[in-house]
C-alpha positions in Angstrom: 32.1 41.5 -21.8 31.2 39.0 -19.4 28.9 36.9 -20.9 26.4 35.1 -18.6 24.3 32.4 -20.4 21.0 31.3 -17.9 20.3 35.3 -17.3 17.2 35.7 -17.1 17.1 32.5 -14.7 17.1 32.3 -11.0 20.6 32.1 -10.4 22.0 33.2 -14.1 19.5 36.8 -13.2 21.0 37.7 -9.4 24.4 37.4 -11.0 23.8 40.6 -13.4 22.3 42.4 -10.5 25.4 42.0 -8.7 28.4 42.3 -11.5 25.8 45.7 -11.9 26.5 47.1 -9.0 30.1 46.4 -9.1 29.6 48.1 -12.2 30.1 46.1 -14.8 28.1 47.4 -17.4 29.2 45.4 -20.6 26.6 42.5 -19.7 26.0 40.3 -22.3 22.5 37.9 -21.4 22.0 34.9 -23.2 18.8 32.8 -23.0 16.0 31.4 -24.7 13.5 34.8 -23.2 10.5 32.8 -24.2 9.0 32.7 -21.1 7.4 37.0 -19.7 8.1 35.9 -15.6 11.8 35.0 -16.5 12.2 37.7 -18.3 11.1 39.5 -15.4 13.6 39.0 -13.1 16.3 40.8 -15.7 14.0 44.0 -15.4 16.1 47.4 -14.9 19.2 45.6 -15.1 21.9 46.9 -17.0 22.1 44.5 -19.7 24.3 45.4 -23.2 23.0 42.6 -25.5 20.9 40.1 -25.4 21.5 36.8 -27.3 18.9 34.0 -28.1 21.4 30.8 -26.7 20.5 28.5 -30.8 21.8 31.3 -32.1 25.1 32.6 -28.9 27.4 30.3 -30.4 27.3 32.6 -34.2 27.3 35.6 -31.6 30.3 34.0 -30.6 33.1 33.9 -33.3 32.0 37.2 -34.1 32.6 38.7 -30.6 35.2 36.9 -29.1 37.9 39.7 -29.0 35.7 41.7 -27.2 34.7 38.8 -24.5 37.0 38.9 -20.9 34.9 36.5 -19.2 32.0 33.6 -19.1 30.2 32.2 -16.7 28.1 29.2 -18.4 24.5 29.3 -15.9 22.3 28.5 -17.9 21.1 24.5 -18.2 17.8 21.9 -18.0 17.0 21.7 -13.9 13.9 19.9 -13.8 14.7 16.5 -11.8 11.8 15.3 -12.6 12.0 15.5 -16.3 13.1 11.7 -18.0 13.8 12.1 -20.7 17.7 11.4 -20.7 17.6 13.1 -25.3 16.7 16.9 -23.6 19.5 16.8 -20.7 21.6 15.3 -23.4 21.0 18.0 -25.9 20.7 20.8 -23.7 23.1 20.3 -20.7 25.6 18.0 -21.4 26.2 19.0 -25.8 26.0 22.7 -25.1 27.8 22.3 -22.0 30.8 20.5 -24.3 30.5 22.9 -26.9 30.7 26.4 -25.0 34.1 24.6 -23.6 35.6 23.8 -26.3 35.0 27.6 -28.0 36.3 29.3 -24.3 39.6 26.5 -25.3 39.4 27.8 -29.1 39.4 31.7 -28.1 41.0 31.9 -24.4 37.7 32.5 -22.6 37.8 31.3 -18.9 34.4 29.5 -18.0 32.8 29.2 -14.5 30.0 27.0 -15.3 26.8 25.0 -12.8 27.1 21.6 -12.0 25.1 20.4 -9.3 24.8 18.9 -5.7 22.4 16.0 -7.3 26.2 14.1 -9.0 25.5 12.7 -5.3 23.2 10.7 -5.3 22.3 9.4 -2.4 25.6 10.3 -0.8 27.5 6.8 -0.9 30.3 8.9 -1.8 30.3 11.2 0.9 30.2 14.7 -0.4 33.8 15.7 -0.7 34.3 17.7 -4.0 37.4 15.6 -4.6 37.3 15.2 -8.5 38.9 11.6 -8.0 35.6 10.9 -6.6 33.4 11.8 -9.5 34.1 9.0 -11.4 32.1 6.7 -8.7 29.0 8.6 -7.8 25.6 7.6 -8.9 23.3 10.2 -9.4 19.6 9.9 -9.1 17.8 11.1 -12.3 18.8 12.2 -15.4 19.6 15.8 -14.4 22.3 15.0 -12.1 23.9 12.0 -14.6 23.9 15.4 -17.1 26.3 17.5 -14.7 28.5 14.2 -13.2 29.0 13.5 -17.3 30.4 17.0 -18.0 32.4 17.3 -15.2 33.8 13.7 -16.0 33.6 14.4 -19.3 36.1 17.6 -18.8 38.2 16.2 -16.3 39.5 13.6 -18.8 40.4 17.1 -21.4 43.2 17.2 -23.2 42.5 20.7 -23.7 41.0 22.6 -20.8 40.1 26.6 -20.4 43.5 28.8 -19.1 41.3 28.7 -16.7 37.5 27.0 -15.4 35.8 25.9 -12.9 32.2 23.7 -12.2 30.8 25.0 -9.2 28.6 22.0 -7.2 25.7 24.1 -6.5 24.0 22.6 -3.7 20.0 23.5 -2.5 20.4 27.7 -4.0 17.3 29.9 -2.4 16.2 33.5 -2.7 15.2 36.4 -5.1 14.5 35.9 -8.6 13.0 31.9 -8.6 8.8 32.8 -8.9 9.0 31.6 -12.1 10.1 28.3 -11.0 7.0 26.8 -9.8 7.6 22.9 -8.8 11.0 23.5 -9.0 11.5 26.5 -6.9 13.2 26.5 -3.2 10.5 24.8 -0.9 11.7 28.4 1.1 9.2 29.4 -1.5 6.8 26.9 -1.9 6.7 27.3 2.4 5.9 31.3 2.1 3.1 30.7 0.0 1.3 27.9 1.7 1.5 29.5 4.3 0.9 32.9 3.1 -2.7 31.2 1.3 -3.6 28.7 4.1 -1.6 29.8 7.5 -0.3 26.1 7.6 2.7 23.9 5.7 2.6 20.8 5.3 5.9 19.0 4.0 6.6 15.5 2.7 6.6 12.4 5.1 10.0 10.7 6.1 9.8 7.1 4.1 12.9 5.9 5.7 13.0 4.6 9.3 16.6 6.1 9.8 15.0 10.1 9.3 11.9 11.4 11.6 9.9 13.6 9.6 10.5 16.3 8.3 13.8 15.8 9.2 14.9 15.5 6.0 18.2 17.6 5.9 19.6 19.9 2.9 23.1 22.6 3.0 20.5 25.1 1.6 23.1 28.7 1.3 21.6 31.8 -0.3 21.8 32.6 -3.7 23.6 36.1 -2.5 26.4 33.8 -1.0 26.5 31.5 -4.5 27.6 35.1 -6.0 29.6 36.0 -4.2 31.6 33.2 -5.5 31.2 33.6 -8.7 32.8 37.0 -8.1 35.6 35.9 -7.0 36.4 33.4 -8.7 36.2 36.2 -11.8 39.3 37.7 -9.8 40.7 35.1 -8.8 41.1 33.2 -12.0 43.9 30.6 -10.2 43.1 27.3 -9.7 41.2 25.5 -12.5 38.6 22.2 -11.4 35.2 21.6 -9.0 34.1 22.7 -5.9 30.9 22.5 -4.0 29.0 25.5 -3.1 27.1 25.2 -0.2 27.5 26.4 3.4 29.0 23.3 4.8 25.9 22.7 7.4 22.6 20.6 7.0 19.9 21.9 8.2 16.5 20.3 8.7 13.0 21.4 6.5 11.4 21.8 9.8 14.2 24.2 11.2 13.5 26.1 7.5 10.0 26.2 8.0 9.8 27.2 11.4 11.7 29.7 10.1 9.4 31.6 6.7 6.6 31.5 10.1 8.8 33.4 12.1 10.1 35.6 9.4 6.3 36.2 8.5 5.4 36.4 11.7 2.6 33.9 11.3 2.0 30.8 14.3 4.0 27.2 13.8 1.2 24.8 12.1 3.0 22.0 10.4 2.1 19.2 9.5 3.4 16.0 6.9 2.3 14.3 3.5 3.4 11.4 1.2 6.8 11.9 -0.8 5.2 12.5 -4.7 6.0 8.7 -5.9 7.2 10.2 -9.3 10.0 11.2 -6.8 9.8 9.0 -4.0 12.7 7.0 -5.4 14.7 9.3 -6.5 14.6 11.5 -3.1 17.7 13.1 -1.4 18.0 12.9 2.5 20.5 14.8 3.5 23.8 16.5 1.7 26.1 18.6 3.3 29.4 20.0 1.0 32.0 19.5 2.1 33.8 23.7 1.9 37.3 22.9 2.4 38.6 23.5 -1.2 36.8 26.5 -1.5 38.6 27.8 1.2 41.7 26.6 0.5 41.7 28.8 -2.2 41.4 32.0 -0.6 37.5 32.0 -0.3 37.0 33.4 2.8 33.9 35.3 3.3 31.4 34.1 5.7 28.0 32.3 4.1 24.4 33.3 5.5 23.0 31.1 8.0 19.8 29.2 7.5 18.1 32.4 10.2 19.7 35.4 8.3 19.4 33.6 4.5 15.1 33.3 5.0 15.1 36.4 7.4 16.1 38.3 4.4 14.5 36.7 1.5 10.8 36.9 3.0 10.6 40.0 4.6 13.2 41.8 1.5 12.4 40.2 -1.4 9.0 37.7 -0.5 6.7 39.4 1.5 6.4 42.4 -1.2 7.1 40.3 -4.4 10.4 41.7 -5.2 13.2 41.4 -7.4 17.4 40.7 -7.0 
């Protein structure tokens, strides 16, 4: 059995779709399952059993001999949430307990970290584990992810194979439920559809022109390909970046969304909301050499390819992956 936590969420549900496509039928879906919009992500998928995350460890004790691999994708991902206790509970302590169970029962583990750990990028975007103690995330979400990465590296007892993945800006189908935390492509599509125009955040830094804030945008289909690779690879444990290795501007992203919708560009700028302005990343770009060095050799979708597929095959028809 393959366990996926955060199963009803964006990346988790796409991973289950990929697992099903590769003929994995004994999938254990772990989530809270209290959000009807999220639960639509799982409709039609082949799932052996759904387990409430609060009951998962009790289930794990009973069924650990049947578990082959665990993907821990579930987390509180709201970068505008500043209640540290929420992140300590869901992102830090829950993951520590899962790690300890994987050690106890000798189960390999891949878990979701985040590029939010890099903060303003003053130490670059290199996934060398020597850099992790120096990183200064900009919000409690990033802190919780970095705190766990640090904790994992300090443990004497580790799962026999484990990997933490620093997801960069993931976009793609099955993020309909994410509201404010959905990708910029998702918001661009909906705003353009409603108004035939797009308003981007104005730059509040003199070294970046409006719309030239840049991120490493990675298509969710590439993310699940890497997850599948690690499940079969099962060696070279450690913490890895997961982006494309190529930063692109928000203007590039928006122009490609207009193109995918066959609508003429109309782009303007508004102030970045005050509650996130001082915690806003202006540039991220993953150094992907470490993952390449262990044998992952598939190409990533370009922004043009990813946005075109997402817009035309999913957003235009409100379809799921």
